[in-house]
N, CA, C and O atoms as CSV, one atom per row, in Angstrom:
chain,resi,resn,atom,element,x,y,z
A,1,MET,N,N,3.996,-28.299,-6.905
A,1,MET,CA,C,3.520,-27.024,-6.532
A,1,MET,C,C,2.366,-26.563,-7.426
A,1,MET,O,O,2.460,-26.829,-8.624
A,2,GLY,N,N,1.248,-25.877,-6.969
A,2,GLY,CA,C,0.061,-25.559,-7.601
A,2,GLY,C,C,0.232,-24.441,-8.643
A,2,GLY,O,O,1.375,-23.990,-8.724
A,3,PRO,N,N,-0.632,-23.952,-9.396
A,3,PRO,CA,C,-0.448,-22.944,-10.385
A,3,PRO,C,C,-0.194,-21.639,-9.862
A,3,PRO,O,O,0.282,-20.799,-10.625
A,4,PHE,N,N,-0.464,-21.318,-8.564
A,4,PHE,CA,C,-0.151,-20.069,-7.934
A,4,PHE,C,C,1.237,-20.027,-7.408
A,4,PHE,O,O,1.558,-20.725,-6.446
A,5,ARG,N,N,2.060,-19.243,-7.997
A,5,ARG,CA,C,3.578,-19.317,-7.605
A,5,ARG,C,C,3.976,-18.122,-6.852
A,5,ARG,O,O,5.009,-18.118,-6.182
A,6,GLY,N,N,3.182,-17.088,-6.939
A,6,GLY,CA,C,3.747,-15.856,-6.147
A,6,GLY,C,C,2.889,-14.590,-6.451
A,6,GLY,O,O,2.077,-14.634,-7.376
A,7,LEU,N,N,3.026,-13.599,-5.792
A,7,LEU,CA,C,2.340,-12.309,-5.952
A,7,LEU,C,C,3.271,-11.137,-6.175
A,7,LEU,O,O,3.994,-10.847,-5.221
A,8,HIS,N,N,3.370,-10.432,-7.257
A,8,HIS,CA,C,4.202,-9.329,-7.442
A,8,HIS,C,C,3.730,-8.036,-6.609
A,8,HIS,O,O,4.381,-7.587,-5.666
A,9,HIS,N,N,2.707,-7.577,-7.000
A,9,HIS,CA,C,2.081,-6.386,-6.209
A,9,HIS,C,C,0.580,-6.294,-6.322
A,9,HIS,O,O,-0.061,-6.875,-7.197
A,10,VAL,N,N,0.092,-5.579,-5.446
A,10,VAL,CA,C,-1.476,-5.260,-5.496
A,10,VAL,C,C,-1.663,-3.859,-5.347
A,10,VAL,O,O,-0.991,-3.304,-4.477
A,11,ALA,N,N,-2.546,-3.101,-6.117
A,11,ALA,CA,C,-2.801,-1.807,-6.023
A,11,ALA,C,C,-4.147,-1.565,-5.384
A,11,ALA,O,O,-5.105,-2.199,-5.826
A,12,VAL,N,N,-4.321,-0.705,-4.379
A,12,VAL,CA,C,-5.596,-0.452,-3.657
A,12,VAL,C,C,-5.710,1.138,-3.835
A,12,VAL,O,O,-4.903,1.969,-3.419
A,13,ILE,N,N,-6.900,1.374,-4.549
A,13,ILE,CA,C,-7.233,2.588,-4.646
A,13,ILE,C,C,-8.280,2.959,-3.318
A,13,ILE,O,O,-9.222,2.228,-3.013
A,14,CYS,N,N,-7.983,4.055,-2.693
A,14,CYS,CA,C,-8.834,4.530,-1.549
A,14,CYS,C,C,-9.115,6.010,-1.378
A,14,CYS,O,O,-8.396,6.879,-1.872
A,15,SER,N,N,-10.088,6.227,-0.727
A,15,SER,CA,C,-10.475,7.613,-0.632
A,15,SER,C,C,-9.887,8.458,0.512
A,15,SER,O,O,-9.972,9.686,0.552
A,16,ASP,N,N,-9.228,7.619,1.528
A,16,ASP,CA,C,-8.634,8.567,2.500
A,16,ASP,C,C,-7.268,7.823,2.841
A,16,ASP,O,O,-7.191,6.795,3.514
A,17,TYR,N,N,-6.244,8.481,2.289
A,17,TYR,CA,C,-4.952,7.965,2.143
A,17,TYR,C,C,-4.321,7.718,3.595
A,17,TYR,O,O,-3.768,6.647,3.847
A,18,GLN,N,N,-4.422,8.742,4.539
A,18,GLN,CA,C,-3.982,8.581,5.820
A,18,GLN,C,C,-4.642,7.414,6.712
A,18,GLN,O,O,-4.023,6.690,7.493
A,19,ARG,N,N,-5.927,7.380,6.459
A,19,ARG,CA,C,-6.718,6.401,7.066
A,19,ARG,C,C,-6.350,4.837,6.688
A,19,ARG,O,O,-6.235,3.870,7.441
A,20,SER,N,N,-6.206,4.929,5.243
A,20,SER,CA,C,-5.865,3.433,4.729
A,20,SER,C,C,-4.513,3.244,5.140
A,20,SER,O,O,-4.310,2.118,5.594
A,21,ARG,N,N,-3.462,4.055,5.117
A,21,ARG,CA,C,-2.188,3.773,5.341
A,21,ARG,C,C,-1.973,3.215,7.033
A,21,ARG,O,O,-1.160,2.359,7.384
A,22,ALA,N,N,-2.878,3.910,7.875
A,22,ALA,CA,C,-2.826,3.408,9.054
A,22,ALA,C,C,-3.478,2.233,9.222
A,22,ALA,O,O,-2.977,1.512,10.085
A,23,PHE,N,N,-4.489,1.791,8.641
A,23,PHE,CA,C,-5.013,0.301,8.613
A,23,PHE,C,C,-3.948,-0.602,8.118
A,23,PHE,O,O,-3.637,-1.594,8.777
A,24,TYR,N,N,-3.367,-0.315,6.989
A,24,TYR,CA,C,-2.483,-1.326,6.571
A,24,TYR,C,C,-1.149,-1.462,7.366
A,24,TYR,O,O,-0.536,-2.529,7.345
A,25,THR,N,N,-0.716,-0.428,8.040
A,25,THR,CA,C,0.454,-0.429,8.998
A,25,THR,C,C,0.142,-0.688,10.268
A,25,THR,O,O,0.926,-1.464,10.815
A,26,GLU,N,N,-0.828,-0.259,10.984
A,26,GLU,CA,C,-1.092,-0.378,12.329
A,26,GLU,C,C,-1.926,-1.655,12.500
A,26,GLU,O,O,-1.577,-2.459,13.364
A,27,THR,N,N,-2.860,-1.866,11.839
A,27,THR,CA,C,-3.836,-3.049,11.979
A,27,THR,C,C,-3.216,-4.271,11.341
A,27,THR,O,O,-3.171,-5.301,12.014
A,28,LEU,N,N,-2.722,-4.260,10.082
A,28,LEU,CA,C,-2.192,-5.557,9.453
A,28,LEU,C,C,-0.641,-5.718,9.713
A,28,LEU,O,O,-0.065,-6.789,9.522
A,29,GLY,N,N,-0.063,-4.676,10.123
A,29,GLY,CA,C,1.491,-4.888,10.400
A,29,GLY,C,C,2.374,-4.679,9.280
A,29,GLY,O,O,3.555,-5.003,9.397
A,30,LEU,N,N,1.916,-4.144,8.139
A,30,LEU,CA,C,2.763,-4.026,6.861
A,30,LEU,C,C,3.716,-2.909,7.162
A,30,LEU,O,O,3.406,-2.079,8.016
A,31,THR,N,N,4.829,-2.834,6.532
A,31,THR,CA,C,5.786,-1.764,6.533
A,31,THR,C,C,5.819,-0.848,5.461
A,31,THR,O,O,5.557,-1.328,4.359
A,32,VAL,N,N,6.080,0.359,5.519
A,32,VAL,CA,C,6.128,1.278,4.534
A,32,VAL,C,C,7.582,1.229,3.805
A,32,VAL,O,O,8.582,1.528,4.456
A,33,ASN,N,N,7.660,0.913,2.678
A,33,ASN,CA,C,8.954,0.851,2.052
A,33,ASN,C,C,9.308,2.044,1.353
A,33,ASN,O,O,10.482,2.269,1.059
A,34,GLY,N,N,8.379,2.826,1.065
A,34,GLY,CA,C,8.486,4.109,0.267
A,34,GLY,C,C,7.232,4.731,0.076
A,34,GLY,O,O,6.160,4.162,0.282
A,35,ARG,N,N,7.367,5.991,-0.347
A,35,ARG,CA,C,6.255,6.914,-0.647
A,35,ARG,C,C,6.610,7.946,-1.905
A,35,ARG,O,O,7.694,8.493,-2.108
A,36,VAL,N,N,5.505,8.045,-2.616
A,36,VAL,CA,C,5.713,8.942,-3.734
A,36,VAL,C,C,4.553,9.930,-3.725
A,36,VAL,O,O,3.399,9.504,-3.679
A,37,LYS,N,N,4.807,11.194,-3.766
A,37,LYS,CA,C,3.688,12.166,-3.830
A,37,LYS,C,C,3.734,12.722,-5.204
A,37,LYS,O,O,4.536,13.547,-5.643
A,38,VAL,N,N,2.664,12.091,-5.867
A,38,VAL,CA,C,2.363,12.360,-7.466
A,38,VAL,C,C,2.155,13.969,-7.610
A,38,VAL,O,O,2.692,14.697,-8.445
A,39,SER,N,N,1.384,14.283,-6.745
A,39,SER,CA,C,0.906,15.679,-7.040
A,39,SER,C,C,0.318,16.237,-5.582
A,39,SER,O,O,0.421,15.588,-4.540
A,40,GLN,N,N,-0.262,17.433,-5.670
A,40,GLN,CA,C,-0.675,17.959,-4.256
A,40,GLN,C,C,-2.012,17.317,-3.847
A,40,GLN,O,O,-2.372,17.400,-2.672
A,41,ARG,N,N,-2.746,16.696,-4.742
A,41,ARG,CA,C,-3.974,16.035,-4.447
A,41,ARG,C,C,-3.740,14.767,-3.571
A,41,ARG,O,O,-2.895,13.946,-3.930
A,42,ALA,N,N,-4.450,14.589,-2.453
A,42,ALA,CA,C,-4.150,13.494,-1.617
A,42,ALA,C,C,-4.479,12.197,-2.368
A,42,ALA,O,O,-3.913,11.146,-2.066
A,43,ALA,N,N,-5.354,12.265,-3.303
A,43,ALA,CA,C,-5.796,11.072,-4.193
A,43,ALA,C,C,-4.713,10.507,-5.007
A,43,ALA,O,O,-4.807,9.435,-5.605
A,44,GLN,N,N,-3.704,11.252,-5.008
A,44,GLN,CA,C,-2.497,10.812,-5.993
A,44,GLN,C,C,-1.256,10.555,-5.158
A,44,GLN,O,O,-0.152,10.658,-5.694
A,45,ASN,N,N,-1.362,10.243,-3.945
A,45,ASN,CA,C,-0.241,9.624,-3.001
A,45,ASN,C,C,-0.099,8.276,-3.215
A,45,ASN,O,O,-1.123,7.617,-3.396
A,46,VAL,N,N,1.012,7.719,-3.230
A,46,VAL,CA,C,1.311,6.365,-3.430
A,46,VAL,C,C,2.345,5.817,-2.326
A,46,VAL,O,O,3.483,6.270,-2.198
A,47,ALA,N,N,1.896,4.964,-1.682
A,47,ALA,CA,C,2.909,4.181,-0.593
A,47,ALA,C,C,3.264,2.746,-1.086
A,47,ALA,O,O,2.399,2.000,-1.546
A,48,THR,N,N,4.375,2.445,-0.988
A,48,THR,CA,C,4.725,0.948,-1.248
A,48,THR,C,C,4.806,0.235,0.112
A,48,THR,O,O,5.514,0.684,1.014
A,49,LEU,N,N,4.107,-0.827,0.240
A,49,LEU,CA,C,4.058,-1.566,1.446
A,49,LEU,C,C,4.845,-2.947,1.533
A,49,LEU,O,O,4.946,-3.562,0.471
A,50,GLY,N,N,5.311,-3.404,2.463
A,50,GLY,CA,C,5.957,-4.680,2.376
A,50,GLY,C,C,5.505,-5.472,3.404
A,50,GLY,O,O,5.295,-5.030,4.534
A,51,LEU,N,N,5.305,-6.877,3.006
A,51,LEU,CA,C,4.937,-7.762,3.908
A,51,LEU,C,C,5.809,-8.223,5.083
A,51,LEU,O,O,5.373,-9.053,5.881
A,52,GLY,N,N,6.895,-7.755,5.183
A,52,GLY,CA,C,7.716,-8.212,6.334
A,52,GLY,C,C,9.105,-7.593,6.297
A,52,GLY,O,O,9.924,-7.861,7.177
């Protein structure tokens, strides 16, 4: 096995939460595992996405 053994997580910062979530779920087919609303500001919403 090579030096790359896995991936724990990736953080992506975006300017449009709803559009980005639609891209990752509808286009790439990822599933939403959870969502945390950090504050009223849309820039501070967090979604956890699963690969399958």
